[in-house]
N, C-alpha and C positions, 0 to 999 in steps of 0.2 A: 435348318434355321440359319438365316443370314447373320454373319458376324459383323458387329459394329466395329469401327476403328477404335483401338485402345485409347487414343487421345480423347475421343468423344465420351467414352465410358468414364475416364478419369475426371473429365469436367463435370459430369453428372454427379459422381460420387463426391467431388469437392463441394458442389452446391448443397448436397445433403448434409455433409459435415458442417459447413458454414451455417446453415439454417438451424441445426441442432445446437451449435455453439452459441448463436445469438439467443436462442430460447433459454439456454442455461447460463446466461451471462453472469459472470461473477462467481460461478460454481463449477470451474473446470475440472474438479475432481469427480464429478458424477460420471458414471459409465455411459459411453456413447451407444445406446441401445439400437437406434435406427441404423447407424453406419455399421455396427457389428452384425446386424442381420443381413445387410447387403453383402458382407463377406462370405455368407453361406450360400449365395445364389449359384455361383459357378466359379471355376478357377480364374476366369478372365477378370472377375470382380475382386478377387481376394487381395492382390498386392496393394492396390490403392486403398481398399477398406482397412487393411491391416495398418497401413501408414497412419491413418487418422485415429484408429482405435488405440494404438499404443503411443500416440503423440503426447498424451498426458497420463502420467502414472503417479500413484500413491504407493510408496514402498516402505515396509518395515521388515523385521527379521524374517518371519515365516513366509510372507508374500514374496520377498526378494529371493529367498532360496527356491520357492516354487517356480519362479520365473527363470532362475538360473538352471534348474533341473529341466525345464521345458526346452531351453536353448541347447542343453547338453545332448538331448535326444536327436537334435538335427544340427549338424555342423554348418549347414548353409543358412540357418535362421538366427538372426541377431536382433532380438526385440529391443534391447536396451539402446541400440544404435538409432532406433526410430524415435526415441523420447525427445520431445521439445520442451515440455513442462514437467518437472519432476518435483514431487513433494515427498521428502524423506524424513521418516520419524525414527529417532534414535532411541528405541527401547533397549532394554538390556540384552535382548536376544539377537541384536545385530552384530555379527562377528566381523572382525577386521578383515578376514579373507573375503567375506561377502562384499564389504565396502570397496575392496580393491577391484572387484569386477565392475564397479560403477565407472571405472576409467574408460569403459567402452562407450559411455554416453557422450560422444563427441559432437552431437548435433543439438545439444541443449541451448535454449534461449532463456529459460527461466528456471531457477533452482530455489526451492524453499526448504529450509532445514528446521526441524522441530526437535528440541532436546527436553522432553518432559521428565526424564529420570534424574535422580540426584547425583549420579556419577558423571564426572567430567572427562573420563577416559575416551569415550567415543567422540566427544566434542573436540578434544585436543588432537586426537588422531586424524580426524577428517580435516579439520582446519589446518593442521600442520603438515599433512602428507598428501591427501587426495585432492583438496581444493587447489593448491598450487599447480598440481598436474593438470587439472581441468582448465585452469587459467592459461597455462602454456600451450595446451593442445586444442582446447575448445574455443575457437575464436568467435563463435556465435553467441557465447554466454553473455547476455547483456543485462540480466535482471537477477538480483539475489535478495532473498528475504530470510532473516534469522528470527526464530521464535525461541529464545532461551527459556530454560526451566524456571519455575517460580522461585522468587527470592534469590536469584542468582546475581553474580557480579561479573561483568564483562570488562576486561582490561582494555584500555584505550589502545594498547599495543596490538591486541588481537584484531580490533577493528581496522587499524592502520595496515596490518599485514594482509588482511583480506582485500582492502582497496588496492594495495600495491600489486598483489599477485593476480588481480583481474583487471588488466588494462583496458579491456573492451566494455567494462561495466557502464551501463547507462542509468540504472536504477538500483538503489540500495535501501533496504528497509530493515530496521531493527525494532521489532514489536514485542517488548516484554514489559508489560505494565507493572510487574513486580521486580523488574530487573534494574540494576544500577550500573553506570559506567564509572570505573575507577581509574585514577591517574596512573601514568607510566611514562618512563623516559622514552622519547622517540628521536631517532637520528634526524638531523636537520635536512638530510638529503631526500627524505621520503616525500611523496607527493600523491595527489589524488588522481584517479583515472581522468584523462582529458575529456572523455565523452560523458562523464557523470552529469545527468540533468535532473534526476528525481531523487529526493532524499526524504525518507520517512522515518522519524525517530519518535518512538513511544516508550519512554523509560520512566522509572520512578525518581531516580537521582542521577546527576552527572551530565545533564545536557550541556551545561556550561563548559565542562572539560572538553567535550567534542568540538564545540564552536571555538573555544580558545585555540585548539590545534588548527582548525581551519584558518584562523586569523594569523597563525604563525607561518603559514605557507608563503613562499615567495610569490607564487601566482595564486590568487584567491580563488576558492571554489565558488563559481557563479552558477548555481543551479536555476532551472526554470520552474521547478515544482518542489515545494517544501511543506512537509507535514510535521508538526511538533505538538504532541498532545499530552495533556494531563500530567505534567511533572509535579511532584510534591514540594520540590525545593525552589519554587519560583521566587527566590529572594533577589537581593541586589546582584549577586554574581551572575546568575543566569540572565536576568534582565539586561544587565550591562553588556555581557558578552554578545547577546543577541542584537542589541542596538548597534554595537560596534560592527558586528557582521553585516547588518543591513546597510550601515553607512558605507562600507567598503564594497560589498558584493550584491546588494539588493537591487541593482538597476536592471538586471535581466529577469528577475522573478516574475512569472506569469500566473502561477497558482500558489495559494497559501492557505493551509488549514491549521488553525492554532487555537489554543485555549488562553485567551488574553486576560481573563478576569482572575488574576492570582496576585496576592500580596501587594508588593509595590508596583507590580506591572499591571496596572488596571486600565490602561488606555492604549488601544491599538495604534493611535495616531503617532505614537512615539517611534514606531518602526515603519509604518506604512507610507509615511511621507518620503521615505527613501526608495520605496518600491514603485518607481515611476512607470514600469511596464506591466504592473499587476492588472490582470483582467478577470481572475476568478478567485473568490475569497470565501472561505468557510470558517465560521466562528462557533466555538462551543462555549455556552454561557450557563451561568447559574447565579442567582435565581432568575425568575421570569422578568423582573423589573430591569435586569441588566441588558435586555434587548434594546430598549430605548437608549440606554447609556452608550451602547456600542454604536448604534446608528448615528447618534449625534456626535460621537467622537471621531467617526471616520472622516478623513480629509477629502478634499475634492479629488475625484479620481475618474478614470474611464472604465470602471468595472462593467463587465458584461453579465456576470453571474454572482449572486450573493446568497449563500446558504447559512442559516443560523439553526443550531441544534441546542435544545435545552435539556438539562438534567434537573428534574424537579422531584424532590423527595419530601413527602409529608412528615409530620412530626413523629408518626409511629414508624418511620423508616420505610414506608411503602412508596414506591415510585408512582407519581401521578399518571393518570390516563387522560385521553383526550376529553372524556366527559367531565373531568375535574379541572379543565383548563379555562374556565370562565374568566379567570383573572388576567388572561393574556390581553394586553391593551391593543387590540386589533385596530381600532380607530386611530390611535396615536401613531401606530406603526405606519398606517396608511398615509398620515400627514408627513411623517418623517421621510418616507420614500418619495414624496412629491418635491423634496428639496432639489435644487439644481445640481447638487453634487452627484445625484443618481440619474442624470439625464440620459446616460448611455446604457443604463441597466436593461437587460433583456430577460433576465430570469431571477426570481426571488423565491426561496423556499424556506419554510419554517417547520422544524420537526422536533421530536422529543425522543430521548434515549435514556438508558440507565440500566440498573440491575434488572435482569429479566427481560429487557427489551433489546434483543440482539440486532434487529433491523429497525432503523429510525422510523418512527411513526409520524406521518405528516399531520400538522395542526391546521393546515389550510383547507378545512372542510368547506362544504357549500355554505354553511351558516357563517363561517369566518370570512369567506370571500365577499359575502353580502355586506359586511362591516368595513370593507376596504374598496369602495367604489372607484377611487382614483387609480389604484394599482390594478384593479380588475379591468378597467377601461384600457389600460396600456398593455394588457395581456402578458404581464410579467409574472403572475402568480403561478407557481408550479408545485405539484404535489410530490414530484420525485426529488431526489437529492443528488447533488453532483458527486 
């Protein structure tokens, strides 16, 4: 049998892995079944297939130890060194000696840490010992996501220490909807990673503390993508700190996802007028009537995409479904989108989410589009969400 050049085989396997990754977009934790099967064809196919199979890993105590045992059986095999995306779950069975072996993951580009247990020992150990090591030796680590345990409190000092020890970080996400940020004294010499472009903060309390620290920096943090969702304490402190941040650093912002309809902060125009480069906007609203309020409050802009997601709850506590959305004012939304302020809009989506609805459900059904002839003629109505 004629042997193909290794370069050609690698290109074919790369295409197989890319096509499977596109098919499972947004779900990189799923096993790569097709590319794993390719690794069983012959020895010539194994190295490249293995590179893709182990590029994304989900590890917790028992699974990590099984992987380490597999590596111990072969001194020439280092599967952890192949990891690019790592999702690490800190259950109680994750020992510190096992975590130390994670220092061999020097090719990481994305790291996601989940702390579901009530103990903070694993959290403190990893953030205080192992993460600084990765920051110093893993120069490719550009994305970090933290999922703190429920009803936890994260010190501002912890967040700052993370940002300081990862100078190559481009994206930072803190997603703990039951978590709070608490104040702490920070040395004035501390600064954010110069490459940080994406910031995703989903906390219950304390968003104003984080933005107040951003404002204290000598060189302001000018991100291009900002997500700030569902805080409970959207009173004057949070609103004022966010407005001050936009006044100073909002000029480079290109993507914004925010829940603006809270307490005193009920108009997005208060901050969006400072985001002169904004092209992509996602708004989370409640109730349905707030959609028109948001559309009329938006300042003149050069938006390319606008996504609105609704949380609609019935009196009995049941989340609305598409069939119950007859009260959505499609015709009035159609008229609002015809305003000159939306002249550059290329995509508009309207969806619904809430308890029990993990994936936003599009409300732009065929019947709904028939009630929006002007927007339909412009071909801006989209069923997907940005």
